[in-house]
MARZA-299467 format. One line per 4 residues: number of its first residue (from 1); their letters; for each residue x, y, z of C-alpha. Coordinates in pm, whole numbers. Layout:
<atoms>
NUM = A = X,Y,Z | ...;
</atoms>
This chain:
<atoms>
1 = MPWC = -5656,2561,-328 | -5514,2689,3 | -5143,2715,71 | -4972,2671,407;
5 = AWKS = -4783,2947,585 | -4419,2988,485 | -4186,2752,670 | -3812,2791,723;
9 = FGGK = -3588,2502,619 | -3284,2679,762 | -2952,2722,588 | -2742,3028,507;
13 = LTSA = -2776,3060,132 | -2657,3313,-124 | -2803,3174,-445 | -3155,3107,-560;
17 = PNCV = -3272,2752,-484 | -3306,2488,-754 | -3558,2210,-686 | -3543,1882,-879;
21 = VKRD = -3819,1621,-888 | -3665,1274,-861 | -3800,975,-1052 | -3986,847,-744;
25 = GRLE = -4151,1186,-689 | -3931,1312,-405 | -3812,1673,-415 | -3449,1775,-369;
29 = VFAR = -3326,2134,-334 | -2978,2264,-417 | -2827,2606,-340 | -2496,2781,-281;
33 = GSDG = -2423,2861,82 | -2271,3174,233 | -1947,2973,253 | -1951,2941,-128;
37 = LVWH = -2008,2565,-107 | -2295,2369,-259 | -2557,2240,-14 | -2866,2026,-63;
41 = LWQR = -3156,1868,126 | -3429,1630,13 | -3754,1460,99 | -3689,1124,266;
45 = EPMG = -3998,986,94 | -4245,1139,-153 | -4440,1420,18 | -4267,1324,344;
49 = AWSQ = -4024,1473,595 | -3706,1644,482 | -3343,1560,552 | -3097,1797,713;
53 = WSMM = -2872,2009,494 | -2578,1816,346 | -2264,1968,194 | -2145,1874,-155;
57 = NGTG = -1819,2073,-138 | -1729,2265,-450 | -1716,2643,-454 | -1884,2861,-709;
61 = SSKV = -2014,3203,-800 | -2340,3101,-970 | -2667,2928,-899 | -2646,2548,-885;
65 = TVVQ = -2817,2397,-1191 | -2920,2031,-1160 | -3070,1790,-1414 | -3119,1414,-1421;
69 = NKDG = -2939,1164,-1638 | -3129,895,-1827 | -3079,646,-1543 | -3207,885,-1274;
73 = RMQA = -2867,999,-1147 | -2858,1372,-1086 | -2586,1594,-1230 | -2504,1941,-1099;
77 = FIIG = -2337,2233,-1277 | -2191,2550,-1129 | -1965,2829,-1252 | -1666,2836,-1022;
81 = ADHA = -1467,3121,-876 | -1232,3067,-1173 | -1529,3143,-1407 | -1506,2793,-1559;
85 = LHTA = -1793,2546,-1555 | -1769,2263,-1303 | -1984,1952,-1271 | -2050,1670,-1023;
89 = WQEQ = -2286,1375,-1049 | -2423,1084,-853 | -2232,760,-897 | -2564,577,-888;
93 = EDGA = -2925,683,-839 | -2966,809,-480 | -2596,736,-430 | -2287,933,-337;
97 = WTSW = -2166,1225,-546 | -1838,1247,-735 | -1590,1524,-674 | -1636,1834,-886;
101 = QHMG = -1486,1811,-1235 | -1357,2103,-1444 | -1537,2154,-1779 | -1347,2463,-1892;
105 = GQFL = -1465,2787,-2043 | -1479,3142,-1907 | -1835,3235,-1818 | -2063,3465,-1623;
109 = GNPA = -2415,3432,-1486 | -2580,3095,-1429 | -2546,2779,-1639 | -2854,2616,-1794;
113 = AIEH = -2893,2248,-1877 | -3151,2016,-2031 | -3195,1647,-2105 | -3248,1545,-2467;
117 = ADGR = -3519,1294,-2554 | -3249,1026,-2594 | -3104,1094,-2248 | -2805,1308,-2349;
121 = LEVY = -2744,1622,-2142 | -2666,1961,-2292 | -2538,2262,-2099 | -2540,2630,-2201;
125 = CRAA = -2332,2920,-2066 | -2269,3286,-2147 | -1918,3421,-2206 | -1793,3761,-2090;
129 = DHSV = -1902,3912,-2423 | -2252,3763,-2364 | -2218,3515,-2650 | -2371,3172,-2590;
133 = WRRW = -2170,2850,-2574 | -2280,2490,-2537 | -2148,2140,-2465 | -2341,1815,-2494;
137 = HKQA = -2303,1444,-2440 | -2191,1248,-2745 | -2419,973,-2617 | -2633,934,-2305;
141 = MGDW = -2413,940,-1993 | -2104,946,-2215 | -1820,1182,-2300 | -1874,1548,-2382;
145 = HDWT = -1825,1737,-2706 | -1599,2042,-2689 | -1743,2387,-2625 | -1923,2516,-2936;
149 = PMGG = -2025,2880,-2993 | -2386,2972,-3068 | -2333,3347,-3109 | -2592,3590,-2983;
153 = TIVS = -2566,3868,-2729 | -2773,3747,-2435 | -2766,3937,-2106 | -2998,3717,-1898;
157 = DLVP = -2994,3359,-1784 | -3063,3115,-2067 | -3382,2907,-2073 | -3376,2584,-2278;
161 = VRHE = -3697,2391,-2350 | -3764,2070,-2541 | -4033,2041,-2806 | -4250,1732,-2838;
165 = DGRI = -4044,1621,-3138 | -3721,1645,-2937 | -3586,1974,-3077 | -3435,2217,-2825;
169 = ELFG = -3525,2585,-2825 | -3327,2842,-2628 | -3461,3176,-2498 | -3299,3479,-2335;
173 = RGAD = -3302,3858,-2307 | -3083,4035,-2559 | -2865,4342,-2507 | -3152,4544,-2656;
177 = HALW = -3377,4410,-2374 | -3594,4223,-2626 | -3673,3852,-2612 | -3450,3642,-2839;
181 = HAWQ = -3455,3275,-2928 | -3268,3011,-3129 | -3381,2657,-3203 | -3274,2333,-3361;
185 = KEPR = -3391,2269,-3715 | -3439,1903,-3628 | -3354,1678,-3330 | -2974,1638,-3296;
189 = GDWN = -2946,1882,-3587 | -2809,2227,-3660 | -2945,2544,-3505 | -3124,2838,-3660;
193 = PWQT = -2956,3173,-3591 | -3080,3392,-3307 | -3399,3585,-3385 | -3575,3860,-3195;
197 = MGGQ = -3930,3824,-3064 | -3957,4186,-2955 | -4073,4315,-2618 | -3888,4503,-2345;
201 = LHGA = -3782,4271,-2065 | -3630,4278,-1720 | -3448,3958,-1631 | -3489,3612,-1779;
205 = PAVG = -3801,3466,-1940 | -3992,3156,-1829 | -4124,2906,-2083 | -4394,2642,-2057;
209 = RLDD = -4525,2386,-2302 | -4901,2380,-2347 | -5102,2059,-2353 | -5112,2060,-2735;
213 = GRME = -4735,2110,-2768 | -4735,2485,-2830 | -4488,2700,-2634 | -4582,2996,-2415;
217 = VFVR = -4325,3247,-2289 | -4368,3472,-1984 | -4154,3777,-1911 | -4131,4067,-1668;
221 = GSDS = -4174,4381,-1872 | -4002,4716,-1827 | -4325,4827,-1655 | -4287,4541,-1400;
225 = CLWH = -4604,4378,-1537 | -4614,4016,-1647 | -4636,3972,-2024 | -4676,3659,-2234;
229 = IWHK = -4648,3547,-2595 | -4736,3206,-2740 | -4746,2995,-3053 | -5053,3059,-3267;
233 = DKGG = -5046,2696,-3369 | -4814,2403,-3306 | -4478,2479,-3465 | -4615,2798,-3618;
237 = GWTS = -4579,3172,-3572 | -4606,3369,-3251 | -4872,3607,-3124 | -4791,3961,-3014;
241 = FESL = -4706,4022,-2650 | -5009,4050,-2421 | -5009,4190,-2067 | -5120,3984,-1767;
245 = QGQI = -5082,4289,-1541 | -4946,4252,-1188 | -4644,4421,-1033 | -4362,4172,-1004;
249 = ASDP = -4005,4205,-882 | -3856,3870,-989 | -3829,3660,-1299 | -4149,3462,-1354;
253 = FVNR = -4163,3087,-1304 | -4402,2851,-1485 | -4544,2529,-1342 | -4764,2295,-1541;
257 = LKDG = -5077,2169,-1365 | -5193,1807,-1394 | -5468,1905,-1640 | -5219,2082,-1870;
261 = RLEV = -5284,2441,-1764 | -4981,2664,-1706 | -4960,2843,-1371 | -4721,3136,-1351;
265 = FARG = -4556,3256,-1028 | -4346,3560,-936 | -4232,3758,-635 | -4435,4076,-614;
269 = VDNG = -4306,4424,-539 | -4441,4363,-186 | -4205,4060,-155 | -4499,3821,-146;
273 = LWHR = -4550,3519,-370 | -4809,3590,-638 | -4952,3355,-898 | -5209,3343,-1174;
277 = WPKK = -5354,3063,-1386 | -5624,3005,-1650 | -5969,2924,-1512 | -5989,2630,-1751;
281 = LGGP = -5767,2472,-2014 | -5750,2717,-2303 | -5972,2963,-2117 | -5936,3315,-1972;
285 = WGDW = -5694,3388,-1691 | -5806,3424,-1331 | -5698,3711,-1109 | -5363,3740,-935;
289 = TSEG = -5356,3566,-594 | -5104,3627,-315 | -4963,3352,-93 | -4782,3595,136;
293 = GPIF = -4419,3614,237 | -4192,3794,280 | -3953,3625,40 | -3651,3756,-146;
297 = GEID = -3463,3688,-468 | -3575,3446,-736 | -3826,3168,-673 | -3850,2802,-773;
301 = IASN = -4162,2587,-795 | -4194,2209,-816 | -4482,1963,-807 | -4505,1694,-542;
305 = KDGR = -4590,1338,-643 | -4962,1406,-600 | -4944,1720,-814 | -4948,1977,-533;
309 = AQAF = -4721,2273,-605 | -4445,2370,-362 | -4262,2703,-371 | -3906,2777,-258;
313 = ALSQ = -3736,3113,-201 | -3497,3280,41 | -3566,3485,350 | -3392,3818,393;
317 = SGEL = -3129,3644,609 | -3068,3367,354 | -3276,3084,500 | -3461,2854,261;
321 = MSSW = -3833,2924,285 | -4110,2704,149 | -4487,2706,112 | -4708,2447,-58;
325 = VIS = -5063,2358,-148 | -5219,2173,147 | -5527,2025,-20;
</atoms>
């Protein structure tokens, strides 16, 4: 499927973009500006024209992480200049945003957040000693539990995913550069301790859920190739790492196609957008394909209401750039 040429959406940004798909299928992108403030823009209607940039105030030192509450209201998280976590949320779906609220802690890197099956949000951060901490809603859209330590020594951004049965599993790169993970024993239950999955990684992993519920993890190896590892069977053991080749310069990003196949994207060493996907569900992988550039930093991918993928990244001067499938 052909992609359009890269288009500038303007802005002067200093963090990677984060695109959220709203309940009606519209896309909304959040990023930190060169002024340190949070900015966003959005589709006025599904697959339609985009708004101008709008400021959300709030200053931070991290990427802006955004998830949706059970009722469709978006909630944003950012690590502030004081190294604490801060949050703001919509007062109603598509409505105005609250002021930024202090959630405490002393953290580095980027926060990660996920919605539980029952609508509760959970947020994960890394402390200065690279240990992992989490807070979660006591009930959907309710008060928060206090910060709780999860241990570990994770030196990359954290990647939470939700299993079909509602359990959360958390992935990251350890201080030994291997892939590590921890997971809930049961929904709303205790966590297993961190365990290594091996490998030698650069940056953070990307995780996708296959059509049958199995998880597949993609990483950038120390050789700059893309590697992946996946469940042998649902809820079972893992394969060994297998190379998907390529020469990539960013963390990978996984997007699930309408038929259940996982498509993986990354910025290449040539600063172009590259992607690869299985030829059929459960089948062999096709070759790497370039969609041009140049783009810089980390990428984000989202699916429009009709299933067409759209990519977001920064230009060298900090503008938001986007390209998407046109048919």
